[in-house]
Every structure is written in structure tokens, then in C-alpha cells.
N, C-alpha and C positions, 0 to 999 in steps of 0.2 A: 519775147512774146508778151502781149498785153494781158494785164490782168483782168478778170472778168468784171471787176467793179472799179476799174481805173477811171478816174476823172469824176466820180459820183460822190455825192455827200448825203449823209444820213443822220436823222436824230433818233437815238435809242434810248427810250426811258427805262428807268431802273436798271441802268447798265454798270452800276458800281460793283455789283456782286452778281453770282449765281449765273443764270441762264443769260440775262442781259449782257453781263461781262464777257462771257464766251461769245455772244453774236458780235459784240463790237470788236473784240480782238481778231476774230476771223474776218469780219468785214474789212478792217484795216490792212490785214495781211493780204486781202485780195484786191487792194488798190483803193479802196474807199476812205474818204475822209469823215470823221465821226464826231458828233456832239454826244459826248459821254454824259447823260443826265442821271443824277442820283443826289438827292438831299441828304442821303445817310441816315435815314430814320430807322427806328426800330421796327420789328415787324408789326407792332400795332399802330405805327405811324407817329409815335412819339420821338422827341429828340431830333438830332441834326448833326452831321459830320461831313465835313468836306473831303476827308480822307479817301473814301472809297472811289469817287469819281476822279480825284487827282491821281491815285494810284494806277488807275486804268489808263489814263491819259500818258502817266509817265512810261508805262510798259509799251504803249503803242508808239510813242515818239523815239523811245530808245531803240526800238526795231526798224526805225526809219518811216514809220507811218505818220498820218496827220490826224489829230485830235485836239479837242478843247472840252474843258469840263463846264458842267452846269448844273446849278444846285436848285434850279426852280422846282415847284411842286407842280404836278399834273393836275391837281385837284382844283386850280383856279384857272380861269380864262387867260389871266394875264401870264401865269406860269407857262402854258401852252404856247402862247404867242411869242414869249421870249426865247423859248427853244428854237422855233422855226426861225425867227430873226436872227439868232445867233449863228445857225448854219449859213444863212445868206451873207452875213457880215464877215464871218470868218473864212468861208470857202467860196462865196460868190454865187451860190446856188443851194437848192434842195432837191434831192432825188427820191428820198424815200424816209418813212417814219415807221419805226417799230415800237409799239407800245407794249412794254413788259412789266412796268412798274405795277407793285400791288401790295396791300397790307391785309391782315387777318384780324378777325373779331369773332372767332368761334363761340357759338353759343346756341342752344336749342331755341327754336323760335318762341317758346313760351317764357324764355327768360332774356329775349333780345330786347335792348333798349333801342329807341329811335335813333339815338345818336350813333350806336354801334352800326345800325344799318346804314345810315347817312355817311359815316366815315369810310365805310368799305366801298358803297356805291360811288362816292365822289372820286376815290383814287382810280378804281378800275374802270368803271363805266363812263362816268363824266370826263375822267381824265382821258379816255380814249377820244371823246368829242373834241376836248380842249386842244389835242395836237392835231387830230384829223382835220378839223375845219380850217385852221389857218393853213395847214399843208395843202389842203385841196384847192385853195385859191391860187397857189403858186402852181401847183401841178397842172390844174385846168388850163392855165395860162401857157405853160410850157408843152402841153399835150404830151406829158410823160410823168410817170411817178410810180411808186410803190408804197402802199400802206398795208402793214401787217399787224394785227393785233393777236393778243394771247387770250384765248378762252380757256376752258378746263373741263375735265370729267365732271366736275362738280355742277357745272353749269349745263353740260350736255346729257348727263345721266342722273344727277343727283347725288347727294351726300348728306348724311345726318349732321346736324350742328352747323351747317354752312349755308343757310338760307339767304343771307345777305351776300355772301361771296359767290354762291351759285347763282343767284339772280342776276348779279353783276356780269358774271361770265356768260350767262346765257344771253343777256343784253347784247354783250360784244359779239357773239355768233350772229344775232340778227343783224347787228349794226354791219358786220363784214359783208353780209349778203345784199343788205340795202345800198351800201356804198358802191359795191360793185356795179349795181345797176345806175347809180347816180353818175359815176365817173368813167365807166368803161368805154364810152363814146370818145373820151379825151385822151385816150391812150394810158389811163391810170388803172392799175390793178388793186384790188382789195382781197386779201386773204387772212385766214386765222390758223393758229397753231394751238392745239391742246397738248401740252408737253407732259411727259412723265419722267421726272428727273429727281434726284436727291438733292434738295436745297436746304437752306436754313429755314425756309417755310415749312417744308414737309417734315423737316426734322422737329419743328415746334409742336406738332400735333401729339398731345399727352397719350400715354398708353390707354388711359381711362376712355378717351374718345375712340381709340380704335377699337377697344373692347366692345363699347356701346355699339359702334356701327356693325361689328360683327355679330352681336346679339340681335340687331334689327334685320339681319338678313341681307344686308347691302354691301357686304365688303368683297365682292366678286372682283372689282377692279383693283383693290388692294392686295388681293391674293395674286392676281395676275402680275402686278407690279413686283411684288416679293419674289416671284418665281424668276424674274430677270436676274442674272449675274450682277452684283452689285456695282462692279466698276462700270458696267455698261450704263448705269443710270446717273452718270456724271453729267453736270449740265452742258458740258461740251459737245455732247452726242446730239443736242438739239440744235445747235447753231449752223450746221452745214444746210439743212433743208431750208432754214430762214434765209441764208445768204443765197441758195439757189432761186428762191422766190424773188429776191432782189435783182437778180440777173436779166439781162436783155432776153435769154433764152426762154424766160418764164412769161413772155409777153402775153400769152393766151390763157394763162391760168388765172381765173377770176372768180370771186365769189365762192371759193372753197375753204374748207376746214380740215386741217390734217392733224392726226394723232401721231406724236413723234416721241419715241422713247427708246433709248439705247439704238440697237441696229434696226430698230423697227419704224416704218413710216406707214401709216394707213389713211385712206381717205374716208372722212366722215360721211355718211349718207343717209341723213334723216331729213332731207329737203322736200321730198314728195310723199303723197298718201301712201300708205302701206297696203291697207285693206279697205274695201268700200262696200257697203250695202246701199242700195238705191231702189226707189220706186217712183211711179208717176203719181206723186200725191204726196200728202203730209203722213208721217208716221204716227201711229198711235203709241201711246205709252206701253201697252200690253205687247205690241209687236216689238218694240225695242227691248222689253224685258226678255224676251226669248231670244232675239237675234244678235244683240250685242255681245253677250257672253259666248254664244255658239258659233258666231261668224267673226266679228271684229276682234274679239279677245281670246279666241281658241288658242290654246298652247302657251299663252303669255303667262308670265309669273308676277305676282305682287311684289315688288322690291322690298317691302317692309310688312309682312303680314302679321296680323295681331296673333298673340299665342293662342294655342289649340283650347286652353281652358277659359278663355274669355268669352262669355255668353252674349253674343251679338245679334240684334234683331236682323232677320232676313238670311243669317248664315244656316246652311243646311246642318241638320243635326246628324253627327256621326253615327253610322250604324253600329250597334254592338255586335261584336264577334262572338261566336259560339265557344 
């Protein structure tokens, strides 16, 4: 019986460790040939080590699969083009790109240096462009392809201390939806994954940052994740959904983002307006002062409300109790 990815070839960025590694191992076991990209850098993007990519290639080939290692960085146009070219040179084709690679520079916005912003955006968001652009040229010609990028709860919902990472991940979500419209007519799908998994990236978040987010009242996602049995948060649980999206059976899934964590897969649904107020003419400021809180925002919660003892202009004064 033919394997679902038999004869296909994929570039997987950041696949020397964590989620990317599990995606590569599963893709190879399903018959796909894989370019295992990983420059082996530290979480902050420094350093470099050929070992992680080489080890994954060794594991795949030992099991009878096909894989080659690549140590280029996704943060440069040349690096992205090299990965795509390597797939064509090594396997004679390119059928999909999965962009998992990422780094962290967690810091509150008022302490964030421009270089820390640029470095994170370069790997996550510009890296997405650097592999998707050259891949799209080939896929458009072939009238077939899969582009999958990794977003995050930080980009879709927000997280304290991650304005650079969250902005990049939100940008990826927007890119996923735009590429779907650019490429769908050519038989190419574009989708995104917002994973929940225990990786060296999540392990690097210090307790002080977790406590800060909890005090800010925005730790709901973290609480939900902690409630999942720990072994169900292993990176391998994210890989099946990614590989399903690579398959021919997913031909009509396009422009969507999925939350994947443990045994849970959810479709993100923030693509359309939720509530609307409308009139035949221009709103006045006084009308909006009344209707925005009572209609558009009724029942919604501020994700990080100021403390009760902070005297803010415009804030209703709490009524004294008898």
C-alpha cells in the first residue's frame, strides 16, 4: 500500500529539534523526502551547530527514509533560496514547505531594543517570506504545493513580554491567509499551525515571566495548557496534523489556522467581524461613547486590566458599600 506522502519532497525549517524534528520524522515515515533545515543556533539565535540537523537525517536514513541536512538561516533571502534549491537538486522536486524555525528575545516593550525586535522578526516573519517566495515560484509552475507556517497564541491572542514574537506570529497568520488567495488558483494551499507543546522554547520562559503574566491577568492560555497531561504536550503530538495538511486529501483546506496541542485540534475563527453597529451616516463621538461599550464590547474582558487602586481618568468610581 502506497504511503500518503510517497514521492513528495519537503523543506522543513527548524527541524533539528522539537516540533520541526517530529514533523520531519513523521513525513519521512509516510514516504516523503525531507530537507532538514537547522543551523543549530541557541534560542536567542546565537551560535551554530551542524549536529541537530545531521542527527535527524541519520535517524531518517537509518529507518529507510530519504533526507539531507541544511544549515542555512531562514533570515536571509539567500538562505531561503538555498533550501528550496537543495530540495530540487537532491530529490528532483519540491512539494511543500513547513516553516517552524524561530528564536526568542522576550522583553517588555519599554525595555525592548530595536535589534531584539529585528532579530525575532527576521527569523519568524521574514524567514517565512524567504522560503515561501522561492517555493511559490516552483509550486505555481507545477500547479501543486503545500505551504504551512507556524503562528502562535502570542500572535493570535497576545502575551506579555513578547511584542516582537507576537507581532511576527500575527504577521505569519496574515501571510497564511493572503498566500491562500495568491496561490489557491494554482493548486497550492497555505495553512497555519498554532502549537501547544513542551519544547526548549517554552522551557526557557522564566518563572518570573510566568508570574508577571499571571499578575497581568492574561495567563488563561497558560492555565489551559498546564491542565493538559504533560506527556500529551510532547512535540510529536503536533506532527500528525501538519502531515495531514501536506497530504493530497487536504487539497481543499486553504487559508486556515489550527490550534494543535496534545490530542486537541481546533480551528481558529477570528477571520470575520464579530459584532457590528451601523447607521446611514457618520457616527458622532458621543454616539460611540455610548454604543461601543454597550454593543460592541458588551461582556468582553480586558486581557490586562489596571489594578483597582489605580486612579484613571474616565474610570467609573466604585460605589461605596454600606
